[in-house]
PDB file with SEQRES, HELIX, SHEET and CRYST1 records, atoms N, CA, C and O in Angstrom:
SEQRES   1 A   73  MET ALA ASP VAL VAL GLY MET GLY ALA LEU ASN GLU ASP          
SEQRES   2 A   73  ILE ILE PHE THR ILE LYS ASN GLY LYS GLU GLU GLU LEU          
SEQRES   3 A   73  LEU LYS ARG ILE LYS LYS GLU GLY ARG HIS HIS ILE ALA          
SEQRES   4 A   73  THR TYR ASP ASP TYR LYS ASP TYR LEU GLU PHE GLN LEU          
SEQRES   5 A   73  ARG VAL ASP GLY GLY SER ALA ALA ASN THR ILE ILE ASP          
SEQRES   6 A   73  ILE TYR THR ARG GLY TRP LYS CYS                              
HELIX    1 AA1 GLU A   23  GLU A   33  1                                  11    
HELIX    2 AA2 TYR A   41  TYR A   44  1                                   4    
HELIX    3 AA3 SER A   58  THR A   68  1                                  11    
SHEET    1 AA1 2 GLU A  12  ILE A  18  0                                        
SHEET    2 AA1 2 LEU A  48  ASP A  55 -1                                        
CRYST1    1.000    1.000    1.000  90.00  90.00  90.00 P 1           1          
ATOM      1  N   MET A   1     114.598  65.368 117.923  1.00  0.00           N  
ATOM      2  CA  MET A   1     113.340  65.592 117.184  1.00  0.00           C  
ATOM      3  C   MET A   1     112.577  66.723 117.915  1.00  0.00           C  
ATOM      4  O   MET A   1     112.681  66.910 119.127  1.00  0.00           O  
ATOM      5  N   ALA A   2     111.822  67.445 117.109  1.00  0.00           N  
ATOM      6  CA  ALA A   2     111.071  68.583 117.654  1.00  0.00           C  
ATOM      7  C   ALA A   2     109.849  68.114 118.341  1.00  0.00           C  
ATOM      8  O   ALA A   2     109.245  67.121 117.934  1.00  0.00           O  
ATOM      9  N   ASP A   3     109.447  68.828 119.417  1.00  0.00           N  
ATOM     10  CA  ASP A   3     108.168  68.601 120.100  1.00  0.00           C  
ATOM     11  C   ASP A   3     107.017  69.249 119.351  1.00  0.00           C  
ATOM     12  O   ASP A   3     105.896  68.740 119.368  1.00  0.00           O  
ATOM     13  N   VAL A   4     107.293  70.393 118.681  1.00  0.00           N  
ATOM     14  CA  VAL A   4     106.255  71.153 118.012  1.00  0.00           C  
ATOM     15  C   VAL A   4     106.815  71.661 116.684  1.00  0.00           C  
ATOM     16  O   VAL A   4     107.988  72.024 116.593  1.00  0.00           O  
ATOM     17  N   VAL A   5     105.963  71.683 115.655  1.00  0.00           N  
ATOM     18  CA  VAL A   5     106.288  72.226 114.336  1.00  0.00           C  
ATOM     19  C   VAL A   5     105.257  73.333 114.113  1.00  0.00           C  
ATOM     20  O   VAL A   5     104.059  73.118 114.298  1.00  0.00           O  
ATOM     21  N   GLY A   6     105.727  74.513 113.715  1.00  0.00           N  
ATOM     22  CA  GLY A   6     104.790  75.619 113.451  1.00  0.00           C  
ATOM     23  C   GLY A   6     104.382  75.724 112.035  1.00  0.00           C  
ATOM     24  O   GLY A   6     105.211  75.671 111.127  1.00  0.00           O  
ATOM     25  N   MET A   7     103.131  75.871 111.838  1.00  0.00           N  
ATOM     26  CA  MET A   7     102.534  76.048 110.518  1.00  0.00           C  
ATOM     27  C   MET A   7     101.483  77.166 110.618  1.00  0.00           C  
ATOM     28  O   MET A   7     100.751  77.276 111.601  1.00  0.00           O  
ATOM     29  N   GLY A   8     101.442  77.975 109.576  1.00  0.00           N  
ATOM     30  CA  GLY A   8     100.479  79.057 109.567  1.00  0.00           C  
ATOM     31  C   GLY A   8     101.119  80.343 109.065  1.00  0.00           C  
ATOM     32  O   GLY A   8     102.104  80.322 108.327  1.00  0.00           O  
ATOM     33  N   ALA A   9     100.541  81.454 109.480  1.00  0.00           N  
ATOM     34  CA  ALA A   9     101.062  82.731 109.040  1.00  0.00           C  
ATOM     35  C   ALA A   9     102.349  83.076 109.739  1.00  0.00           C  
ATOM     36  O   ALA A   9     102.338  83.391 110.928  1.00  0.00           O  
ATOM     37  N   LEU A  10     103.461  83.025 109.031  1.00  0.00           N  
ATOM     38  CA  LEU A  10     104.793  83.302 109.576  1.00  0.00           C  
ATOM     39  C   LEU A  10     105.184  84.694 109.051  1.00  0.00           C  
ATOM     40  O   LEU A  10     106.063  84.809 108.197  1.00  0.00           O  
ATOM     41  N   ASN A  11     104.534  85.744 109.560  1.00  0.00           N  
ATOM     42  CA  ASN A  11     104.736  87.095 109.106  1.00  0.00           C  
ATOM     43  C   ASN A  11     105.841  87.792 109.910  1.00  0.00           C  
ATOM     44  O   ASN A  11     106.352  87.278 110.905  1.00  0.00           O  
ATOM     45  N   GLU A  12     106.177  88.989 109.419  1.00  0.00           N  
ATOM     46  CA  GLU A  12     107.088  89.863 110.149  1.00  0.00           C  
ATOM     47  C   GLU A  12     106.356  91.164 110.417  1.00  0.00           C  
ATOM     48  O   GLU A  12     105.524  91.607 109.625  1.00  0.00           O  
ATOM     49  N   ASP A  13     106.680  91.757 111.536  1.00  0.00           N  
ATOM     50  CA  ASP A  13     106.228  93.121 111.854  1.00  0.00           C  
ATOM     51  C   ASP A  13     107.401  94.058 111.654  1.00  0.00           C  
ATOM     52  O   ASP A  13     108.463  93.838 112.235  1.00  0.00           O  
ATOM     53  N   ILE A  14     107.240  95.090 110.854  1.00  0.00           N  
ATOM     54  CA  ILE A  14     108.320  96.033 110.618  1.00  0.00           C  
ATOM     55  C   ILE A  14     107.835  97.405 111.179  1.00  0.00           C  
ATOM     56  O   ILE A  14     106.799  97.932 110.775  1.00  0.00           O  
ATOM     57  N   ILE A  15     108.623  97.943 112.112  1.00  0.00           N  
ATOM     58  CA  ILE A  15     108.227  99.125 112.820  1.00  0.00           C  
ATOM     59  C   ILE A  15     109.057 100.326 112.283  1.00  0.00           C  
ATOM     60  O   ILE A  15     110.282 100.261 112.183  1.00  0.00           O  
ATOM     61  N   PHE A  16     108.353 101.394 111.953  1.00  0.00           N  
ATOM     62  CA  PHE A  16     108.987 102.633 111.509  1.00  0.00           C  
ATOM     63  C   PHE A  16     108.509 103.789 112.418  1.00  0.00           C  
ATOM     64  O   PHE A  16     107.438 103.728 113.023  1.00  0.00           O  
ATOM     65  N   THR A  17     109.329 104.822 112.488  1.00  0.00           N  
ATOM     66  CA  THR A  17     108.911 106.088 113.038  1.00  0.00           C  
ATOM     67  C   THR A  17     108.855 107.124 111.962  1.00  0.00           C  
ATOM     68  O   THR A  17     109.494 106.954 110.923  1.00  0.00           O  
ATOM     69  N   ILE A  18     108.130 108.180 112.156  1.00  0.00           N  
ATOM     70  CA  ILE A  18     108.052 109.275 111.172  1.00  0.00           C  
ATOM     71  C   ILE A  18     109.241 110.217 111.446  1.00  0.00           C  
ATOM     72  O   ILE A  18     109.493 110.627 112.579  1.00  0.00           O  
ATOM     73  N   LYS A  19     109.940 110.533 110.382  1.00  0.00           N  
ATOM     74  CA  LYS A  19     111.110 111.420 110.524  1.00  0.00           C  
ATOM     75  C   LYS A  19     110.665 112.789 111.044  1.00  0.00           C  
ATOM     76  O   LYS A  19     109.573 113.267 110.734  1.00  0.00           O  
ATOM     77  N   ASN A  20     111.539 113.404 111.843  1.00  0.00           N  
ATOM     78  CA  ASN A  20     111.244 114.722 112.423  1.00  0.00           C  
ATOM     79  C   ASN A  20     110.942 115.734 111.355  1.00  0.00           C  
ATOM     80  O   ASN A  20     111.665 115.844 110.364  1.00  0.00           O  
ATOM     81  N   GLY A  21     109.850 116.492 111.560  1.00  0.00           N  
ATOM     82  CA  GLY A  21     109.452 117.538 110.649  1.00  0.00           C  
ATOM     83  C   GLY A  21     108.647 117.037 109.466  1.00  0.00           C  
ATOM     84  O   GLY A  21     108.251 117.850 108.632  1.00  0.00           O  
ATOM     85  N   LYS A  22     108.384 115.745 109.346  1.00  0.00           N  
ATOM     86  CA  LYS A  22     107.705 115.191 108.222  1.00  0.00           C  
ATOM     87  C   LYS A  22     106.216 114.838 108.545  1.00  0.00           C  
ATOM     88  O   LYS A  22     105.464 114.415 107.667  1.00  0.00           O  
ATOM     89  N   GLU A  23     105.831 115.022 109.808  1.00  0.00           N  
ATOM     90  CA  GLU A  23     104.494 114.583 110.268  1.00  0.00           C  
ATOM     91  C   GLU A  23     103.375 115.226 109.487  1.00  0.00           C  
ATOM     92  O   GLU A  23     102.504 114.515 108.986  1.00  0.00           O  
ATOM     93  N   GLU A  24     103.359 116.511 109.362  1.00  0.00           N  
ATOM     94  CA  GLU A  24     102.261 117.229 108.706  1.00  0.00           C  
ATOM     95  C   GLU A  24     102.241 116.928 107.185  1.00  0.00           C  
ATOM     96  O   GLU A  24     101.172 116.766 106.595  1.00  0.00           O  
ATOM     97  N   GLU A  25     103.394 116.857 106.586  1.00  0.00           N  
ATOM     98  CA  GLU A  25     103.468 116.546 105.163  1.00  0.00           C  
ATOM     99  C   GLU A  25     102.955 115.126 104.890  1.00  0.00           C  
ATOM    100  O   GLU A  25     102.208 114.905 103.936  1.00  0.00           O  
ATOM    101  N   LEU A  26     103.358 114.170 105.728  1.00  0.00           N  
ATOM    102  CA  LEU A  26     102.848 112.820 105.585  1.00  0.00           C  
ATOM    103  C   LEU A  26     101.341 112.726 105.800  1.00  0.00           C  
ATOM    104  O   LEU A  26     100.657 112.045 105.036  1.00  0.00           O  
ATOM    105  N   LEU A  27     100.812 113.389 106.813  1.00  0.00           N  
ATOM    106  CA  LEU A  27      99.388 113.391 107.036  1.00  0.00           C  
ATOM    107  C   LEU A  27      98.592 113.935 105.877  1.00  0.00           C  
ATOM    108  O   LEU A  27      97.557 113.380 105.506  1.00  0.00           O  
ATOM    109  N   LYS A  28      99.080 115.037 105.296  1.00  0.00           N  
ATOM    110  CA  LYS A  28      98.413 115.605 104.119  1.00  0.00           C  
ATOM    111  C   LYS A  28      98.410 114.642 102.943  1.00  0.00           C  
ATOM    112  O   LYS A  28      97.409 114.525 102.236  1.00  0.00           O  
ATOM    113  N   ARG A  29      99.513 113.960 102.731  1.00  0.00           N  
ATOM    114  CA  ARG A  29      99.628 113.000 101.644  1.00  0.00           C  
ATOM    115  C   ARG A  29      98.647 111.831 101.869  1.00  0.00           C  
ATOM    116  O   ARG A  29      97.954 111.415 100.940  1.00  0.00           O  
ATOM    117  N   ILE A  30      98.593 111.320 103.065  1.00  0.00           N  
ATOM    118  CA  ILE A  30      97.704 110.207 103.396  1.00  0.00           C  
ATOM    119  C   ILE A  30      96.262 110.598 103.200  1.00  0.00           C  
ATOM    120  O   ILE A  30      95.480 109.824 102.647  1.00  0.00           O  
ATOM    121  N   LYS A  31      95.888 111.807 103.650  1.00  0.00           N  
ATOM    122  CA  LYS A  31      94.514 112.247 103.484  1.00  0.00           C  
ATOM    123  C   LYS A  31      94.147 112.420 101.960  1.00  0.00           C  
ATOM    124  O   LYS A  31      93.013 112.154 101.560  1.00  0.00           O  
ATOM    125  N   LYS A  32      95.108 112.857 101.153  1.00  0.00           N  
ATOM    126  CA  LYS A  32      94.907 113.056  99.747  1.00  0.00           C  
ATOM    127  C   LYS A  32      94.728 111.730  99.044  1.00  0.00           C  
ATOM    128  O   LYS A  32      93.872 111.615  98.167  1.00  0.00           O  
ATOM    129  N   GLU A  33      95.529 110.699  99.410  1.00  0.00           N  
ATOM    130  CA  GLU A  33      95.485 109.411  98.737  1.00  0.00           C  
ATOM    131  C   GLU A  33      94.335 108.561  99.216  1.00  0.00           C  
ATOM    132  O   GLU A  33      93.872 107.691  98.478  1.00  0.00           O  
ATOM    133  N   GLY A  34      93.860 108.779 100.414  1.00  0.00           N  
ATOM    134  CA  GLY A  34      92.790 108.013 100.947  1.00  0.00           C  
ATOM    135  C   GLY A  34      93.218 106.849 101.840  1.00  0.00           C  
ATOM    136  O   GLY A  34      94.378 106.441 101.783  1.00  0.00           O  
ATOM    137  N   ARG A  35      92.327 106.307 102.654  1.00  0.00           N  
ATOM    138  CA  ARG A  35      92.629 105.238 103.618  1.00  0.00           C  
ATOM    139  C   ARG A  35      93.023 103.953 102.971  1.00  0.00           C  
ATOM    140  O   ARG A  35      93.850 103.232 103.529  1.00  0.00           O  
ATOM    141  N   HIS A  36      92.495 103.624 101.849  1.00  0.00           N  
ATOM    142  CA  HIS A  36      92.777 102.302 101.219  1.00  0.00           C  
ATOM    143  C   HIS A  36      93.773 102.373 100.116  1.00  0.00           C  
ATOM    144  O   HIS A  36      93.707 101.568  99.187  1.00  0.00           O  
ATOM    145  N   HIS A  37      94.688 103.288 100.164  1.00  0.00           N  
ATOM    146  CA  HIS A  37      95.741 103.446  99.152  1.00  0.00           C  
ATOM    147  C   HIS A  37      96.775 102.356  99.400  1.00  0.00           C  
ATOM    148  O   HIS A  37      97.221 102.171 100.533  1.00  0.00           O  
ATOM    149  N   ILE A  38      97.152 101.647  98.369  1.00  0.00           N  
ATOM    150  CA  ILE A  38      98.202 100.619  98.474  1.00  0.00           C  
ATOM    151  C   ILE A  38      99.523 101.249  98.027  1.00  0.00           C  
ATOM    152  O   ILE A  38      99.626 101.822  96.943  1.00  0.00           O  
ATOM    153  N   ALA A  39     100.530 101.126  98.898  1.00  0.00           N  
ATOM    154  CA  ALA A  39     101.825 101.768  98.595  1.00  0.00           C  
ATOM    155  C   ALA A  39     102.953 100.844  98.978  1.00  0.00           C  
ATOM    156  O   ALA A  39     102.763  99.859  99.693  1.00  0.00           O  
ATOM    157  N   THR A  40     104.136 101.179  98.489  1.00  0.00           N  
ATOM    158  CA  THR A  40     105.334 100.424  98.838  1.00  0.00           C  
ATOM    159  C   THR A  40     106.178 101.294  99.766  1.00  0.00           C  
ATOM    160  O   THR A  40     105.877 102.469  99.974  1.00  0.00           O  
ATOM    161  N   TYR A  41     107.233 100.706 100.318  1.00  0.00           N  
ATOM    162  CA  TYR A  41     108.145 101.482 101.165  1.00  0.00           C  
ATOM    163  C   TYR A  41     108.750 102.601 100.392  1.00  0.00           C  
ATOM    164  O   TYR A  41     108.922 103.691 100.938  1.00  0.00           O  
ATOM    165  N   ASP A  42     109.092 102.387  99.116  1.00  0.00           N  
ATOM    166  CA  ASP A  42     109.704 103.443  98.327  1.00  0.00           C  
ATOM    167  C   ASP A  42     108.802 104.639  98.175  1.00  0.00           C  
ATOM    168  O   ASP A  42     109.305 105.752  98.020  1.00  0.00           O  
ATOM    169  N   ASP A  43     107.477 104.470  98.211  1.00  0.00           N  
ATOM    170  CA  ASP A  43     106.556 105.584  98.121  1.00  0.00           C  
ATOM    171  C   ASP A  43     106.639 106.522  99.332  1.00  0.00           C  
ATOM    172  O   ASP A  43     106.365 107.717  99.222  1.00  0.00           O  
ATOM    173  N   TYR A  44     107.027 105.956 100.502  1.00  0.00           N  
ATOM    174  CA  TYR A  44     107.028 106.703 101.726  1.00  0.00           C  
ATOM    175  C   TYR A  44     108.392 106.812 102.432  1.00  0.00           C  
ATOM    176  O   TYR A  44     108.469 107.304 103.557  1.00  0.00           O  
ATOM    177  N   LYS A  45     109.428 106.369 101.794  1.00  0.00           N  
ATOM    178  CA  LYS A  45     110.772 106.284 102.412  1.00  0.00           C  
ATOM    179  C   LYS A  45     111.302 107.662 102.867  1.00  0.00           C  
ATOM    180  O   LYS A  45     112.118 107.751 103.784  1.00  0.00           O  
ATOM    181  N   ASP A  46     110.827 108.714 102.216  1.00  0.00           N  
ATOM    182  CA  ASP A  46     111.282 110.075 102.601  1.00  0.00           C  
ATOM    183  C   ASP A  46     110.699 110.514 103.926  1.00  0.00           C  
ATOM    184  O   ASP A  46     111.189 111.459 104.544  1.00  0.00           O  
ATOM    185  N   TYR A  47     109.639 109.823 104.370  1.00  0.00           N  
ATOM    186  CA  TYR A  47     108.939 110.188 105.592  1.00  0.00           C  
ATOM    187  C   TYR A  47     109.288 109.238 106.793  1.00  0.00           C  
ATOM    188  O   TYR A  47     109.127 109.610 107.956  1.00  0.00           O  
ATOM    189  N   LEU A  48     109.750 108.053 106.479  1.00  0.00           N  
ATOM    190  CA  LEU A  48     109.871 107.012 107.493  1.00  0.00           C  
ATOM    191  C   LEU A  48     111.317 106.641 107.835  1.00  0.00           C  
ATOM    192  O   LEU A  48     112.210 106.696 106.989  1.00  0.00           O  
ATOM    193  N   GLU A  49     111.513 106.270 109.069  1.00  0.00           N  
ATOM    194  CA  GLU A  49     112.840 105.818 109.503  1.00  0.00           C  
ATOM    195  C   GLU A  49     112.683 104.399 110.118  1.00  0.00           C  
ATOM    196  O   GLU A  49     111.925 104.231 111.074  1.00  0.00           O  
ATOM    197  N   PHE A  50     113.366 103.420 109.597  1.00  0.00           N  
ATOM    198  CA  PHE A  50     113.319 102.064 110.060  1.00  0.00           C  
ATOM    199  C   PHE A  50     113.758 101.991 111.520  1.00  0.00           C  
ATOM    200  O   PHE A  50     114.750 102.610 111.905  1.00  0.00           O  
ATOM    201  N   GLN A  51     112.997 101.214 112.355  1.00  0.00           N  
ATOM    202  CA  GLN A  51     113.377 101.056 113.735  1.00  0.00           C  
ATOM    203  C   GLN A  51     113.666  99.589 114.092  1.00  0.00           C  
ATOM    204  O   GLN A  51     114.681  99.305 114.728  1.00  0.00           O  
ATOM    205  N   LEU A  52     112.790  98.655 113.693  1.00  0.00           N  
ATOM    206  CA  LEU A  52     112.837  97.318 114.202  1.00  0.00           C  
ATOM    207  C   LEU A  52     112.101  96.355 113.291  1.00  0.00           C  
ATOM    208  O   LEU A  52     111.079  96.713 112.707  1.00  0.00           O  
ATOM    209  N   ARG A  53     112.616  95.114 113.160  1.00  0.00           N  
ATOM    210  CA  ARG A  53     111.925  94.050 112.454  1.00  0.00           C  
ATOM    211  C   ARG A  53     111.840  92.889 113.440  1.00  0.00           C  
ATOM    212  O   ARG A  53     112.846  92.441 113.990  1.00  0.00           O  
ATOM    213  N   VAL A  54     110.586  92.403 113.652  1.00  0.00           N  
ATOM    214  CA  VAL A  54     110.382  91.329 114.617  1.00  0.00           C  
ATOM    215  C   VAL A  54     109.450  90.256 113.991  1.00  0.00           C  
ATOM    216  O   VAL A  54     108.654  90.534 113.094  1.00  0.00           O  
ATOM    217  N   ASP A  55     109.591  89.041 114.507  1.00  0.00           N  
ATOM    218  CA  ASP A  55     108.671  87.962 114.046  1.00  0.00           C  
ATOM    219  C   ASP A  55     107.276  88.310 114.395  1.00  0.00           C  
ATOM    220  O   ASP A  55     107.047  88.919 115.440  1.00  0.00           O  
ATOM    221  N   GLY A  56     106.335  87.963 113.590  1.00  0.00           N  
ATOM    222  CA  GLY A  56     104.927  88.248 113.817  1.00  0.00           C  
ATOM    223  C   GLY A  56     104.101  87.150 113.232  1.00  0.00           C  
ATOM    224  O   GLY A  56     104.630  86.154 112.739  1.00  0.00           O  
ATOM    225  N   GLY A  57     102.826  87.319 113.282  1.00  0.00           N  
ATOM    226  CA  GLY A  57     101.897  86.295 112.811  1.00  0.00           C  
ATOM    227  C   GLY A  57     101.594  85.279 113.895  1.00  0.00           C  
ATOM    228  O   GLY A  57     102.404  85.059 114.795  1.00  0.00           O  
ATOM    229  N   SER A  58     100.430  84.664 113.806  1.00  0.00           N  
ATOM    230  CA  SER A  58     100.009  83.772 114.894  1.00  0.00           C  
ATOM    231  C   SER A  58     100.925  82.557 115.024  1.00  0.00           C  
ATOM    232  O   SER A  58     101.209  82.154 116.152  1.00  0.00           O  
ATOM    233  N   ALA A  59     101.400  81.952 113.941  1.00  0.00           N  
ATOM    234  CA  ALA A  59     102.228  80.757 114.119  1.00  0.00           C  
ATOM    235  C   ALA A  59     103.585  81.147 114.665  1.00  0.00           C  
ATOM    236  O   ALA A  59     104.109  80.447 115.533  1.00  0.00           O  
ATOM    237  N   ALA A  60     104.171  82.221 114.199  1.00  0.00           N  
ATOM    238  CA  ALA A  60     105.471  82.667 114.717  1.00  0.00           C  
ATOM    239  C   ALA A  60     105.402  82.999 116.169  1.00  0.00           C  
ATOM    240  O   ALA A  60     106.284  82.605 116.933  1.00  0.00           O  
ATOM    241  N   ASN A  61     104.352  83.734 116.595  1.00  0.00           N  
ATOM    242  CA  ASN A  61     104.201  84.122 117.986  1.00  0.00           C  
ATOM    243  C   ASN A  61     104.036  82.881 118.878  1.00  0.00           C  
ATOM    244  O   ASN A  61     104.613  82.811 119.964  1.00  0.00           O  
ATOM    245  N   THR A  62     103.264  81.930 118.422  1.00  0.00           N  
ATOM    246  CA  THR A  62     103.041  80.722 119.187  1.00  0.00           C  
ATOM    247  C   THR A  62     104.304  79.917 119.346  1.00  0.00           C  
ATOM    248  O   THR A  62     104.614  79.468 120.450  1.00  0.00           O  
ATOM    249  N   ILE A  63     105.035  79.723 118.282  1.00  0.00           N  
ATOM    250  CA  ILE A  63     106.321  78.947 118.346  1.00  0.00           C  
ATOM    251  C   ILE A  63     107.295  79.633 119.257  1.00  0.00           C  
ATOM    252  O   ILE A  63     107.947  78.961 120.056  1.00  0.00           O  
ATOM    253  N   ILE A  64     107.430  80.936 119.181  1.00  0.00           N  
ATOM    254  CA  ILE A  64     108.358  81.671 120.064  1.00  0.00           C  
ATOM    255  C   ILE A  64     107.987  81.470 121.510  1.00  0.00           C  
ATOM    256  O   ILE A  64     108.848  81.225 122.355  1.00  0.00           O  
ATOM    257  N   ASP A  65     106.666  81.576 121.803  1.00  0.00           N  
ATOM    258  CA  ASP A  65     106.230  81.362 123.178  1.00  0.00           C  
ATOM    259  C   ASP A  65     106.528  79.937 123.652  1.00  0.00           C  
ATOM    260  O   ASP A  65     107.048  79.750 124.751  1.00  0.00           O  
ATOM    261  N   ILE A  66     106.212  78.957 122.853  1.00  0.00           N  
ATOM    262  CA  ILE A  66     106.451  77.559 123.232  1.00  0.00           C  
ATOM    263  C   ILE A  66     107.965  77.327 123.413  1.00  0.00           C  
ATOM    264  O   ILE A  66     108.366  76.632 124.346  1.00  0.00           O  
ATOM    265  N   TYR A  67     108.797  77.892 122.546  1.00  0.00           N  
ATOM    266  CA  TYR A  67     110.243  77.744 122.670  1.00  0.00           C  
ATOM    267  C   TYR A  67     110.739  78.309 124.011  1.00  0.00           C  
ATOM    268  O   TYR A  67     111.562  77.690 124.685  1.00  0.00           O  
ATOM    269  N   THR A  68     110.243  79.458 124.380  1.00  0.00           N  
ATOM    270  CA  THR A  68     110.678  80.087 125.642  1.00  0.00           C  
ATOM    271  C   THR A  68     110.239  79.290 126.860  1.00  0.00           C  
ATOM    272  O   THR A  68     110.735  79.528 127.961  1.00  0.00           O  
ATOM    273  N   ARG A  69     109.325  78.354 126.686  1.00  0.00           N  
ATOM    274  CA  ARG A  69     108.870  77.490 127.777  1.00  0.00           C  
ATOM    275  C   ARG A  69     109.642  76.165 127.788  1.00  0.00           C  
ATOM    276  O   ARG A  69     109.339  75.278 128.586  1.00  0.00           O  
ATOM    277  N   GLY A  70     110.654  76.031 126.890  1.00  0.00           N  
ATOM    278  CA  GLY A  70     111.534  74.925 126.911  1.00  0.00           C  
ATOM    279  C   GLY A  70     111.276  73.773 125.964  1.00  0.00           C  
ATOM    280  O   GLY A  70     111.991  72.772 125.982  1.00  0.00           O  
ATOM    281  N   TRP A  71     110.257  73.914 125.138  1.00  0.00           N  
ATOM    282  CA  TRP A  71     109.949  72.857 124.141  1.00  0.00           C  
ATOM    283  C   TRP A  71     110.902  72.996 122.969  1.00  0.00           C  
ATOM    284  O   TRP A  71     111.407  74.086 122.703  1.00  0.00           O  
ATOM    285  N   LYS A  72     111.153  71.896 122.266  1.00  0.00           N  
ATOM    286  CA  LYS A  72     111.991  71.890 121.077  1.00  0.00           C  
ATOM    287  C   LYS A  72     111.082  72.198 119.901  1.00  0.00           C  
ATOM    288  O   LYS A  72     110.040  71.567 119.727  1.00  0.00           O  
ATOM    289  N   CYS A  73     111.480  73.166 119.102  1.00  0.00           N  
ATOM    290  CA  CYS A  73     110.673  73.553 117.929  1.00  0.00           C  
ATOM    291  C   CYS A  73     111.481  73.423 116.672  1.00  0.00           C  
ATOM    292  O   CYS A  73     110.978  73.702 115.584  1.00  0.00           O  
TER     293      CYS A  73                                                      
END                                                                             
């Protein structure tokens, strides 16, 4: 049986880098669209290169920390 059960925001953090030579073009596009523009990955895939996907969110981070301390989750 588990010692702890996690509930809450079980999000993911997805980390991208900007492709070489695309920095200025991306910056111009962001300035044109504004700070609060909602976009999808497909909107920016020509500028971005996937690097890493990791667990995120408060519940996920707490459970991972507890697990590393030897508790059953």
